[in-house]
C-alpha positions, 0 to 999 in steps of 0.5 A, a space after each residue: 106169529 111175529 105180530 106183522 100185518 099179513 100182506 093182504 092187510 098191509 096194502 089195504 089202505 086207511 081205515 074207513 072213516 064210518 060204517 053205515 048199516 043199510 036197513 031199508 030198500 029205499 036206502 039200498 036203491 040210493 046206494 046202489 050207484 056207489 056200490 055198483 062202482 065198487 063192484 065193477 072196480 073189484 071185479 066181483 061176482 054178479 051175486 055180490 052186485 046191488 042189483 042182485 041183492 036188490 032184486 032178491 030182497 024185492 022178490 023174497 017170499 017170506 020177507 016178513 021174517 027178515 030184515 036188511 043189515 047191509 054194512 057199508 064202509 065209507 072213506 069221505 064220499 067213497 064207498 070202500 067196502 060192502 058186507 051184504 048181510 040180513 037177519 032171519 027169524 027161525 024157530 024163535 032165533 034172530 040169525 045174521 046170514 049173507 043176504 041173497 044166499 043160494 038157498 033163500 
């Protein structure tokens, strides 16, 4: 390695000004519009949309074992990245996993 940033990261732009962790359904609803705009701009899959994640959270049968942990990166008032995660309690352990993964 020569220490240079990979091309994919070289054009990534400035680092986010702040990170936020969404932990409630109310906050998920509040950021849905900004997330939807980013989702459309990125050409992402339906499974990465705020509507899909919100529907998953509302209909999850074992929600008492889970907590939202959706990471948002903001530059000013502009949402620039989303990492949709959730924690799950399993056999006494708390695991961090993708929100709305295919077998939840």
